[in-house]
C-alpha positions as CSV (number, residue, x, y, z in Angstrom):
1,X,3.1,13.3,2.3
2,X,0.9,16.3,2.5
3,X,-2.4,14.5,2.3
4,X,-2.4,10.9,3.5
5,X,-6.0,10.7,2.1
6,X,-4.7,11.3,-1.4
7,X,-2.1,8.6,-1.0
8,X,-4.8,6.1,0.2
9,X,-6.9,7.0,-2.8
10,X,-3.9,6.5,-5.2
11,X,-3.2,3.0,-3.8
12,X,-6.9,2.0,-3.8
13,X,-7.4,3.0,-7.4
14,X,-4.0,1.5,-8.5
15,X,-5.3,-1.8,-7.2
16,X,-8.5,-1.3,-9.3
17,X,-10.7,-1.0,-6.3
18,X,-13.5,1.5,-5.7
19,X,-14.6,3.7,-2.9
20,X,-17.6,1.4,-2.5
21,X,-15.4,-1.6,-2.2
22,X,-13.3,0.1,0.5
23,X,-16.4,1.2,2.4
24,X,-17.6,-2.5,2.5
25,X,-14.2,-3.6,3.8
26,X,-13.9,-1.1,6.6
27,X,-17.1,-1.1,7.0
28,X,-18.5,2.3,6.7
29,X,-20.6,4.5,4.4
30,X,-19.1,5.3,1.0
31,X,-19.3,9.0,1.9
32,X,-16.9,8.4,4.8
33,X,-14.4,6.9,2.3
34,X,-14.5,10.2,0.3
35,X,-13.9,12.0,3.6
36,X,-10.8,9.9,4.2
37,X,-9.5,10.9,0.7
38,X,-9.6,14.6,1.8
39,X,-7.7,14.1,5.1
40,X,-4.3,15.5,5.9
41,X,-4.0,13.4,9.0
42,X,-5.6,10.1,10.1
43,X,-6.2,8.0,13.2
44,X,-3.5,5.4,13.7
45,X,-6.0,2.5,14.1
46,X,-7.8,3.4,10.9
47,X,-4.5,3.7,9.0
48,X,-3.5,0.2,10.4
49,X,-6.8,-1.2,9.2
50,X,-6.2,0.4,5.7
51,X,-2.7,-1.1,5.6
52,X,-4.2,-4.6,6.1
53,X,-7.1,-4.1,3.7
54,X,-5.0,-2.7,0.9
55,X,-1.9,-4.8,1.8
56,X,0.2,-1.6,1.7
57,X,2.5,-0.2,4.3
58,X,1.6,3.5,4.6
59,X,3.5,3.7,7.9
60,X,6.7,2.8,6.1
61,X,6.0,5.5,3.5
62,X,5.4,8.1,6.2
63,X,8.5,7.0,8.1
64,X,10.7,7.2,5.0
65,X,9.4,10.7,4.3
66,X,10.3,11.9,7.9
67,X,13.6,10.0,8.1
68,X,15.0,9.7,4.6
69,X,17.9,7.2,4.3
70,X,21.3,8.8,4.2
71,X,23.6,7.9,1.3
């Protein structure tokens, strides 16, 4: 996952939420959410918070990318 921010954006929009909605959930300014979308790395505590807010396990995705299951 080259850009974790892009993945967060994909999940957010797939759930039909907006940047404004996410900013209200975090809480932060909407411009900060757009900054998150541009990130290639992210603070663990923020990622944990986003996992809960979006009900999506980004940690699992990152782990599977690093350690793909062997067939």
